[in-house]
N, CA, C, O and the ligand as a Tripos MOL2 file, in Angstrom:
@<TRIPOS>MOLECULE
protein
  237   235    60     0     0
PROTEIN
NO_CHARGES

@<TRIPOS>ATOM
      1 N         139.4140   21.9200  119.5380 N.3       1 MET1
      2 CA        140.2810   21.6630  118.3880 C.3       1 MET1
      3 C         140.3350   22.8840  117.4760 C.2       1 MET1
      4 O         139.3130   23.5040  117.1860 O.2       1 MET1
      5 N         141.4830   23.2000  117.0530 N.am      2 THR2
      6 CA        141.6110   24.2680  116.0750 C.3       2 THR2
      7 C         142.3610   23.7260  114.8780 C.2       2 THR2
      8 O         143.2800   22.9150  114.9960 O.2       2 THR2
      9 N         141.9480   24.1870  113.7570 N.am      3 ALA3
     10 CA        142.6290   23.7940  112.5310 C.3       3 ALA3
     11 C         143.1370   25.0560  111.8520 C.2       3 ALA3
     12 O         142.4250   26.0570  111.7590 O.2       3 ALA3
     13 N         144.3430   24.9990  111.3920 N.am      4 ALA4
     14 CA        144.8820   26.1430  110.6710 C.3       4 ALA4
     15 C         144.0740   26.3460  109.3970 C.2       4 ALA4
     16 O         143.8370   25.4140  108.6290 O.2       4 ALA4
     17 N         143.6680   27.5640  109.2020 N.am      5 VAL5
     18 CA        142.9350   27.8740  107.9760 C.3       5 VAL5
     19 C         143.8880   28.5820  107.0290 C.2       5 VAL5
     20 O         144.4470   29.6320  107.3460 O.2       5 VAL5
     21 N         144.0520   28.0040  105.9060 N.am      6 TYR6
     22 CA        144.9180   28.6310  104.9230 C.3       6 TYR6
     23 C         144.2580   28.5220  103.5540 C.2       6 TYR6
     24 O         143.5490   27.5550  103.2740 O.2       6 TYR6
     25 N         144.4890   29.4900  102.7250 N.am      7 PRO7
     26 CA        143.8100   29.5000  101.4300 C.3       7 PRO7
     27 C         144.4230   28.4850  100.4680 C.2       7 PRO7
     28 O         145.6390   28.3030  100.4120 O.2       7 PRO7
     29 N         143.5600   27.8480   99.7300 N.am      8 VAL8
     30 CA        144.0130   26.9620   98.6610 C.3       8 VAL8
     31 C         143.1760   27.2510   97.4240 C.2       8 VAL8
     32 O         142.0530   27.7470   97.5200 O.2       8 VAL8
     33 N         143.7250   26.9410   96.2890 N.am      9 ILE9
     34 CA        142.9470   26.9910   95.0600 C.3       9 ILE9
     35 C         142.7960   25.5630   94.5670 C.2       9 ILE9
     36 O         143.7080   24.7490   94.7130 O.2       9 ILE9
     37 N         141.6570   25.2650   93.9900 N.am     10 ARG10
     38 CA        141.3830   23.9200   93.5010 C.3      10 ARG10
     39 C         141.2220   23.9450   91.9920 C.2      10 ARG10
     40 O         140.6270   24.8540   91.4130 O.2      10 ARG10
     41 N         141.7680   22.9260   91.3900 N.am     11 CYS11
     42 CA        141.6470   22.8280   89.9400 C.3      11 CYS11
     43 C         140.2050   22.5270   89.5610 C.2      11 CYS11
     44 O         139.5540   21.6810   90.1750 O.2      11 CYS11
     45 N         139.7140   23.2250   88.5490 N.am     12 ASP12
     46 CA        138.3570   22.9980   88.0630 C.3      12 ASP12
     47 C         138.3390   22.1680   86.7900 C.2      12 ASP12
     48 O         137.3240   22.0950   86.0990 O.2      12 ASP12
     49 N         139.4510   21.5540   86.4920 N.am     13 GLY13
     50 CA        139.5020   20.6950   85.3120 C.3      13 GLY13
     51 C         138.6410   19.4610   85.5110 C.2      13 GLY13
     52 O         138.3210   19.1010   86.6430 O.2      13 GLY13
     53 N         138.2680   18.8140   84.4230 N.am     14 PRO14
     54 CA        137.4250   17.6180   84.5060 C.3      14 PRO14
     55 C         138.1510   16.4810   85.2200 C.2      14 PRO14
     56 O         139.3070   16.1770   84.9220 O.2      14 PRO14
     57 N         137.4560   15.8630   86.1600 N.am     15 ASP15
     58 CA        138.0100   14.7260   86.8860 C.3      15 ASP15
     59 C         139.3490   15.0410   87.5160 C.2      15 ASP15
     60 O         140.2360   14.1890   87.5600 O.2      15 ASP15
     61 N         139.4990   16.2450   87.9950 N.am     16 CYS16
     62 CA        140.7620   16.6330   88.6070 C.3      16 CYS16
     63 C         140.4580   17.2560   89.9620 C.2      16 CYS16
     64 O         139.6090   18.1410   90.0660 O.2      16 CYS16
     65 N         141.1400   16.8030   90.9810 N.am     17 ASP17
     66 CA        140.9000   17.3860   92.3020 C.3      17 ASP17
     67 C         142.1860   17.9740   92.8760 C.2      17 ASP17
     68 O         142.3600   18.0460   94.0930 O.2      17 ASP17
     69 N         143.0670   18.3840   92.0010 N.am     18 ALA18
     70 CA        144.3100   18.9960   92.4540 C.3      18 ALA18
     71 C         144.0100   20.2720   93.2210 C.2      18 ALA18
     72 O         143.1250   21.0420   92.8500 O.2      18 ALA18
     73 N         144.7490   20.4810   94.2810 N.am     19 GLU19
     74 CA        144.6280   21.7430   94.9920 C.3      19 GLU19
     75 C         145.9980   22.1250   95.5100 C.2      19 GLU19
     76 O         146.8720   21.2800   95.6990 O.2      19 GLU19
     77 N         146.1660   23.4220   95.7360 N.am     20 ILE20
     78 CA        147.4840   23.8860   96.1260 C.3      20 ILE20
     79 C         147.3500   25.1740   96.9220 C.2      20 ILE20
     80 O         146.4360   25.9700   96.7130 O.2      20 ILE20
     81 N         148.2740   25.3480   97.8240 N.am     21 GLY21
     82 CA        148.3300   26.5920   98.5800 C.3      21 GLY21
     83 C         149.7390   27.1420   98.4910 C.2      21 GLY21
     84 O         150.5450   26.7000   97.6720 O.2      21 GLY21
     85 N         150.0220   28.1060   99.3390 N.am     22 HIS22
     86 CA        151.3710   28.6620   99.3600 C.3      22 HIS22
     87 C         151.6500   29.1880  100.7620 C.2      22 HIS22
     88 O         150.7880   29.7910  101.4010 O.2      22 HIS22
     89 N         152.8590   28.9480  101.2200 N.am     23 ALA23
     90 CA        153.2130   29.3030  102.5980 C.3      23 ALA23
     91 C         153.0330   30.7890  102.8840 C.2      23 ALA23
     92 O         152.7410   31.1700  104.0180 O.2      23 ALA23
     93 N         153.2040   31.6250  101.8750 N.am     24 TYR24
     94 CA        153.1360   33.0630  102.0950 C.3      24 TYR24
     95 C         151.8310   33.6750  101.6220 C.2      24 TYR24
     96 O         151.7090   34.8960  101.5280 O.2      24 TYR24
     97 N         150.8660   32.8360  101.3260 N.am     25 ALA25
     98 CA        149.5900   33.3500  100.8340 C.3      25 ALA25
     99 C         148.6070   33.5300  101.9850 C.2      25 ALA25
    100 O         148.4620   32.6480  102.8310 O.2      25 ALA25
    101 N         147.9420   34.6630  102.0090 N.am     26 PHE26
    102 CA        146.9290   34.9170  103.0260 C.3      26 PHE26
    103 C         145.5350   34.9020  102.4360 C.2      26 PHE26
    104 O         144.5490   34.7850  103.1640 O.2      26 PHE26
    105 N         145.4480   35.0190  101.1330 N.am     27 THR27
    106 CA        144.1590   34.9670  100.4540 C.3      27 THR27
    107 C         144.3190   34.1120   99.1980 C.2      27 THR27
    108 O         145.4350   33.8270   98.7660 O.2      27 THR27
    109 N         143.2050   33.7140   98.6300 N.am     28 VAL28
    110 CA        143.2950   32.9310   97.3980 C.3      28 VAL28
    111 C         143.9060   33.7590   96.2750 C.2      28 VAL28
    112 O         144.5280   33.2190   95.3600 O.2      28 VAL28
    113 N         143.7250   35.0610   96.3520 N.am     29 THR29
    114 CA        144.3390   35.9220   95.3410 C.3      29 THR29
    115 C         145.8600   35.8060   95.4110 C.2      29 THR29
    116 O         146.5430   35.7720   94.3880 O.2      29 THR29
    117 N         146.3730   35.7470   96.6390 N.am     30 ASP30
    118 CA        147.8170   35.5600   96.8160 C.3      30 ASP30
    119 C         148.2490   34.2210   96.2250 C.2      30 ASP30
    120 O         149.2710   34.1310   95.5450 O.2      30 ASP30
    121 N         147.4630   33.1870   96.4930 N.am     31 VAL31
    122 CA        147.8260   31.8600   95.9820 C.3      31 VAL31
    123 C         147.9170   31.8890   94.4630 C.2      31 VAL31
    124 O         148.8720   31.3770   93.8780 O.2      31 VAL31
    125 N         146.9020   32.4990   93.8230 N.am     32 ARG32
    126 CA        146.8960   32.5490   92.3590 C.3      32 ARG32
    127 C         148.1260   33.2850   91.8310 C.2      32 ARG32
    128 O         148.7540   32.8630   90.8600 O.2      32 ARG32
    129 N         148.4520   34.3860   92.4900 N.am     33 ARG33
    130 CA        149.5930   35.1860   92.0300 C.3      33 ARG33
    131 C         150.8970   34.4110   92.2320 C.2      33 ARG33
    132 O         151.7520   34.3740   91.3470 O.2      33 ARG33
    133 N         151.0360   33.7970   93.4020 N.am     34 LEU34
    134 CA        152.2820   33.1140   93.7320 C.3      34 LEU34
    135 C         152.4520   31.8190   92.9480 C.2      34 LEU34
    136 O         153.5790   31.3930   92.6930 O.2      34 LEU34
    137 N         151.3430   31.1890   92.5640 N.am     35 ARG35
    138 CA        151.4310   29.9190   91.8520 C.3      35 ARG35
    139 C         151.4080   30.0630   90.3410 C.2      35 ARG35
    140 O         151.6100   29.0850   89.6210 O.2      35 ARG35
    141 N         151.1660   31.2570   89.8600 N.am     36 HIS36
    142 CA        151.1390   31.4300   88.4080 C.3      36 HIS36
    143 C         152.4550   31.0060   87.7590 C.2      36 HIS36
    144 O         152.4330   30.3610   86.7110 O.2      36 HIS36
    145 N         153.6120   31.3530   88.3590 N.am     37 PRO37
    146 CA        154.8750   30.9000   87.7450 C.3      37 PRO37
    147 C         155.0080   29.3880   87.7370 C.2      37 PRO37
    148 O         155.7980   28.8420   86.9660 O.2      37 PRO37
    149 N         154.2460   28.7010   88.5840 N.am     38 ASP38
    150 CA        154.3040   27.2410   88.6240 C.3      38 ASP38
    151 C         153.3930   26.6040   87.5840 C.2      38 ASP38
    152 O         153.3560   25.3810   87.4510 O.2      38 ASP38
    153 N         152.6660   27.4230   86.8560 N.am     39 GLY39
    154 CA        151.8350   26.8800   85.7940 C.3      39 GLY39
    155 C         150.3470   26.8840   86.0810 C.2      39 GLY39
    156 O         149.5610   26.4450   85.2410 O.2      39 GLY39
    157 N         149.9390   27.3660   87.2440 N.am     40 TRP40
    158 CA        148.5090   27.4690   87.5410 C.3      40 TRP40
    159 C         147.9370   28.6970   86.8470 C.2      40 TRP40
    160 O         148.5850   29.7410   86.7610 O.2      40 TRP40
    161 N         146.7310   28.5560   86.3620 N.am     41 HIS41
    162 CA        146.0810   29.6530   85.6770 C.3      41 HIS41
    163 C         144.6830   29.8600   86.2340 C.2      41 HIS41
    164 O         144.0390   28.9240   86.7080 O.2      41 HIS41
    165 N         144.2330   31.0910   86.1680 N.am     42 THR42
    166 CA        142.8670   31.4140   86.5760 C.3      42 THR42
    167 C         142.1100   31.9090   85.3660 C.2      42 THR42
    168 O         142.5620   32.7980   84.6450 O.2      42 THR42
    169 N         140.9490   31.3150   85.1580 N.am     43 ARG43
    170 CA        140.1120   31.7000   84.0410 C.3      43 ARG43
    171 C         139.0070   32.6290   84.5170 C.2      43 ARG43
    172 O         138.7700   32.7420   85.7200 O.2      43 ARG43
    173 N         138.3310   33.2910   83.5980 N.am     44 PRO44
    174 CA        137.2140   34.1500   83.9840 C.3      44 PRO44
    175 C         136.2180   33.3950   84.8650 C.2      44 PRO44
    176 O         136.0510   32.1830   84.7340 O.2      44 PRO44
    177 N         135.5780   34.1110   85.7400 N.am     45 ARG45
    178 CA        134.6170   33.5690   86.6980 C.3      45 ARG45
    179 C         135.2930   32.7110   87.7650 C.2      45 ARG45
    180 O         134.6360   31.9110   88.4300 O.2      45 ARG45
    181 N         136.6030   32.8780   87.9260 N.am     46 GLY46
    182 CA        137.2730   32.2770   89.0610 C.3      46 GLY46
    183 C         137.5880   30.8090   88.9650 C.2      46 GLY46
    184 O         137.8610   30.1580   89.9730 O.2      46 GLY46
    185 N         137.5520   30.2780   87.7460 N.am     47 ARG47
    186 CA        137.9430   28.8820   87.5970 C.3      47 ARG47
    187 C         139.4660   28.8020   87.6110 C.2      47 ARG47
    188 O         140.1500   29.5980   86.9670 O.2      47 ARG47
    189 N         139.9770   27.8350   88.3500 N.am     48 ASP48
    190 CA        141.4210   27.6460   88.4170 C.3      48 ASP48
    191 C         141.7850   26.3450   87.7120 C.2      48 ASP48
    192 O         141.0550   25.3550   87.7650 O.2      48 ASP48
    193 N         142.9250   26.3810   87.0580 N.am     49 LEU49
    194 CA        143.3790   25.1890   86.3530 C.3      49 LEU49
    195 C         144.8150   24.8760   86.7550 C.2      49 LEU49
    196 O         145.6790   25.7520   86.7660 O.2      49 LEU49
    197 N         145.0520   23.6030   87.0860 N.am     50 CYS50
    198 CA        146.3970   23.1760   87.4460 C.3      50 CYS50
    199 C         147.2420   23.0690   86.1720 C.2      50 CYS50
    200 O         146.7000   23.0610   85.0670 O.2      50 CYS50
    201 N         148.5500   22.9870   86.3220 N.am     51 PRO51
    202 CA        149.4230   22.9220   85.1410 C.3      51 PRO51
    203 C         149.0880   21.7620   84.2280 C.2      51 PRO51
    204 O         149.1670   21.8870   83.0060 O.2      51 PRO51
    205 N         148.7130   20.6300   84.8120 N.am     52 THR52
    206 CA        148.3990   19.4560   84.0010 C.3      52 THR52
    207 C         147.1880   19.7030   83.1170 C.2      52 THR52
    208 O         147.2130   19.4160   81.9200 O.2      52 THR52
    209 N         146.1250   20.2390   83.7140 N.am     53 CYS53
    210 CA        144.9120   20.4960   82.9420 C.3      53 CYS53
    211 C         145.1340   21.6090   81.9290 C.2      53 CYS53
    212 O         144.6050   21.5660   80.8180 O.2      53 CYS53
    213 N         145.9120   22.5950   82.3170 N.am     54 TRP54
    214 CA        146.2010   23.6950   81.3910 C.3      54 TRP54
    215 C         146.8970   23.1530   80.1480 C.2      54 TRP54
    216 O         146.5350   23.5090   79.0270 O.2      54 TRP54
    217 N         147.9010   22.2890   80.3450 N.am     55 LYS55
    218 CA        148.6260   21.7360   79.2070 C.3      55 LYS55
    219 C         147.7560   20.8100   78.3940 C.2      55 LYS55
    220 O         147.9530   20.6500   77.1900 O.2      55 LYS55
    221 N         146.7780   20.1900   79.0680 N.am     56 ALA56
    222 CA        145.8800   19.2750   78.3620 C.3      56 ALA56
    223 C         144.8240   20.0270   77.5650 C.2      56 ALA56
    224 O         144.0300   19.4210   76.8460 O.2      56 ALA56
    225 N         144.8200   21.3380   77.6940 N.am     57 GLY57
    226 CA        143.9210   22.1390   76.8860 C.3      57 GLY57
    227 C         142.5740   22.3860   77.5110 C.2      57 GLY57
    228 O         141.6630   22.8480   76.8230 O.2      57 GLY57
    229 N         142.4040   22.0950   78.8010 N.am     58 HIS58
    230 CA        141.1250   22.3560   79.4690 C.3      58 HIS58
    231 C         141.0800   23.8200   79.8960 C.2      58 HIS58
    232 O         141.3680   24.1670   81.0420 O.2      58 HIS58
    233 N         140.7160   24.6540   78.9500 N.am     59 ARG59
    234 CA        140.7030   26.0770   79.2580 C.3      59 ARG59
    235 C         139.2940   26.6040   79.1270 C.2      59 ARG59
    236 O         139.0570   27.7930   79.3440 O.2      59 ARG59
    237 ZN        143.7600   19.8170   87.0340 Zn       60 ZN60
@<TRIPOS>BOND
     1     1     2 1
     2     2     3 1
     3     3     4 2
     4     3     5 am
     5     5     6 1
     6     6     7 1
     7     7     8 2
     8     7     9 am
     9     9    10 1
    10    10    11 1
    11    11    12 2
    12    11    13 am
    13    13    14 1
    14    14    15 1
    15    15    16 2
    16    15    17 am
    17    17    18 1
    18    18    19 1
    19    19    20 2
    20    19    21 am
    21    21    22 1
    22    22    23 1
    23    23    24 2
    24    23    25 am
    25    25    26 1
    26    26    27 1
    27    27    28 2
    28    27    29 am
    29    29    30 1
    30    30    31 1
    31    31    32 2
    32    31    33 am
    33    33    34 1
    34    34    35 1
    35    35    36 2
    36    35    37 am
    37    37    38 1
    38    38    39 1
    39    39    40 2
    40    39    41 am
    41    41    42 1
    42    42    43 1
    43    43    44 2
    44    43    45 am
    45    45    46 1
    46    46    47 1
    47    47    48 2
    48    47    49 am
    49    49    50 1
    50    50    51 1
    51    51    52 2
    52    51    53 am
    53    53    54 1
    54    54    55 1
    55    55    56 2
    56    55    57 am
    57    57    58 1
    58    58    59 1
    59    59    60 2
    60    59    61 am
    61    61    62 1
    62    62    63 1
    63    63    64 2
    64    63    65 am
    65    65    66 1
    66    66    67 1
    67    67    68 2
    68    67    69 am
    69    69    70 1
    70    70    71 1
    71    71    72 2
    72    71    73 am
    73    73    74 1
    74    74    75 1
    75    75    76 2
    76    75    77 am
    77    77    78 1
    78    78    79 1
    79    79    80 2
    80    79    81 am
    81    81    82 1
    82    82    83 1
    83    83    84 2
    84    83    85 am
    85    85    86 1
    86    86    87 1
    87    87    88 2
    88    87    89 am
    89    89    90 1
    90    90    91 1
    91    91    92 2
    92    91    93 am
    93    93    94 1
    94    94    95 1
    95    95    96 2
    96    95    97 am
    97    97    98 1
    98    98    99 1
    99    99   100 2
   100    99   101 am
   101   101   102 1
   102   102   103 1
   103   103   104 2
   104   103   105 am
   105   105   106 1
   106   106   107 1
   107   107   108 2
   108   107   109 am
   109   109   110 1
   110   110   111 1
   111   111   112 2
   112   111   113 am
   113   113   114 1
   114   114   115 1
   115   115   116 2
   116   115   117 am
   117   117   118 1
   118   118   119 1
   119   119   120 2
   120   119   121 am
   121   121   122 1
   122   122   123 1
   123   123   124 2
   124   123   125 am
   125   125   126 1
   126   126   127 1
   127   127   128 2
   128   127   129 am
   129   129   130 1
   130   130   131 1
   131   131   132 2
   132   131   133 am
   133   133   134 1
   134   134   135 1
   135   135   136 2
   136   135   137 am
   137   137   138 1
   138   138   139 1
   139   139   140 2
   140   139   141 am
   141   141   142 1
   142   142   143 1
   143   143   144 2
   144   143   145 am
   145   145   146 1
   146   146   147 1
   147   147   148 2
   148   147   149 am
   149   149   150 1
   150   150   151 1
   151   151   152 2
   152   151   153 am
   153   153   154 1
   154   154   155 1
   155   155   156 2
   156   155   157 am
   157   157   158 1
   158   158   159 1
   159   159   160 2
   160   159   161 am
   161   161   162 1
   162   162   163 1
   163   163   164 2
   164   163   165 am
   165   165   166 1
   166   166   167 1
   167   167   168 2
   168   167   169 am
   169   169   170 1
   170   170   171 1
   171   171   172 2
   172   171   173 am
   173   173   174 1
   174   174   175 1
   175   175   176 2
   176   175   177 am
   177   177   178 1
   178   178   179 1
   179   179   180 2
   180   179   181 am
   181   181   182 1
   182   182   183 1
   183   183   184 2
   184   183   185 am
   185   185   186 1
   186   186   187 1
   187   187   188 2
   188   187   189 am
   189   189   190 1
   190   190   191 1
   191   191   192 2
   192   191   193 am
   193   193   194 1
   194   194   195 1
   195   195   196 2
   196   195   197 am
   197   197   198 1
   198   198   199 1
   199   199   200 2
   200   199   201 am
   201   201   202 1
   202   202   203 1
   203   203   204 2
   204   203   205 am
   205   205   206 1
   206   206   207 1
   207   207   208 2
   208   207   209 am
   209   209   210 1
   210   210   211 1
   211   211   212 2
   212   211   213 am
   213   213   214 1
   214   214   215 1
   215   215   216 2
   216   215   217 am
   217   217   218 1
   218   218   219 1
   219   219   220 2
   220   219   221 am
   221   221   222 1
   222   222   223 1
   223   223   224 2
   224   223   225 am
   225   225   226 1
   226   226   227 1
   227   227   228 2
   228   227   229 am
   229   229   230 1
   230   230   231 1
   231   231   232 2
   232   231   233 am
   233   233   234 1
   234   234   235 1
   235   235   236 2
@<TRIPOS>SUBSTRUCTURE
     1 MET1         2 RESIDUE 1 A MET
     2 THR2         6 RESIDUE 1 A THR
     3 ALA3        10 RESIDUE 1 A ALA
     4 ALA4        14 RESIDUE 1 A ALA
     5 VAL5        18 RESIDUE 1 A VAL
     6 TYR6        22 RESIDUE 1 A TYR
     7 PRO7        26 RESIDUE 1 A PRO
     8 VAL8        30 RESIDUE 1 A VAL
     9 ILE9        34 RESIDUE 1 A ILE
    10 ARG10       38 RESIDUE 1 A ARG
    11 CYS11       42 RESIDUE 1 A CYS
    12 ASP12       46 RESIDUE 1 A ASP
    13 GLY13       50 RESIDUE 1 A GLY
    14 PRO14       54 RESIDUE 1 A PRO
    15 ASP15       58 RESIDUE 1 A ASP
    16 CYS16       62 RESIDUE 1 A CYS
    17 ASP17       66 RESIDUE 1 A ASP
    18 ALA18       70 RESIDUE 1 A ALA
    19 GLU19       74 RESIDUE 1 A GLU
    20 ILE20       78 RESIDUE 1 A ILE
    21 GLY21       82 RESIDUE 1 A GLY
    22 HIS22       86 RESIDUE 1 A HIS
    23 ALA23       90 RESIDUE 1 A ALA
    24 TYR24       94 RESIDUE 1 A TYR
    25 ALA25       98 RESIDUE 1 A ALA
    26 PHE26      102 RESIDUE 1 A PHE
    27 THR27      106 RESIDUE 1 A THR
    28 VAL28      110 RESIDUE 1 A VAL
    29 THR29      114 RESIDUE 1 A THR
    30 ASP30      118 RESIDUE 1 A ASP
    31 VAL31      122 RESIDUE 1 A VAL
    32 ARG32      126 RESIDUE 1 A ARG
    33 ARG33      130 RESIDUE 1 A ARG
    34 LEU34      134 RESIDUE 1 A LEU
    35 ARG35      138 RESIDUE 1 A ARG
    36 HIS36      142 RESIDUE 1 A HIS
    37 PRO37      146 RESIDUE 1 A PRO
    38 ASP38      150 RESIDUE 1 A ASP
    39 GLY39      154 RESIDUE 1 A GLY
    40 TRP40      158 RESIDUE 1 A TRP
    41 HIS41      162 RESIDUE 1 A HIS
    42 THR42      166 RESIDUE 1 A THR
    43 ARG43      170 RESIDUE 1 A ARG
    44 PRO44      174 RESIDUE 1 A PRO
    45 ARG45      178 RESIDUE 1 A ARG
    46 GLY46      182 RESIDUE 1 A GLY
    47 ARG47      186 RESIDUE 1 A ARG
    48 ASP48      190 RESIDUE 1 A ASP
    49 LEU49      194 RESIDUE 1 A LEU
    50 CYS50      198 RESIDUE 1 A CYS
    51 PRO51      202 RESIDUE 1 A PRO
    52 THR52      206 RESIDUE 1 A THR
    53 CYS53      210 RESIDUE 1 A CYS
    54 TRP54      214 RESIDUE 1 A TRP
    55 LYS55      218 RESIDUE 1 A LYS
    56 ALA56      222 RESIDUE 1 A ALA
    57 GLY57      226 RESIDUE 1 A GLY
    58 HIS58      230 RESIDUE 1 A HIS
    59 ARG59      234 RESIDUE 1 A ARG
    60 ZN60       237 GROUP 0 **** ****
């Protein structure tokens, strides 16, 4: 069995398990860059926040 391995970023907000990838991303750095216009943010030390948590003020 083989499973496609693709990078995803996971939200580090409280009680949030949102995760997202991107078709053209080869690394998590690509995902962060490509998803930033969608509202995803990366905080120092590599914490990622989904648009919902970002708007909720979990920074
Ligand atoms: Zn979240």
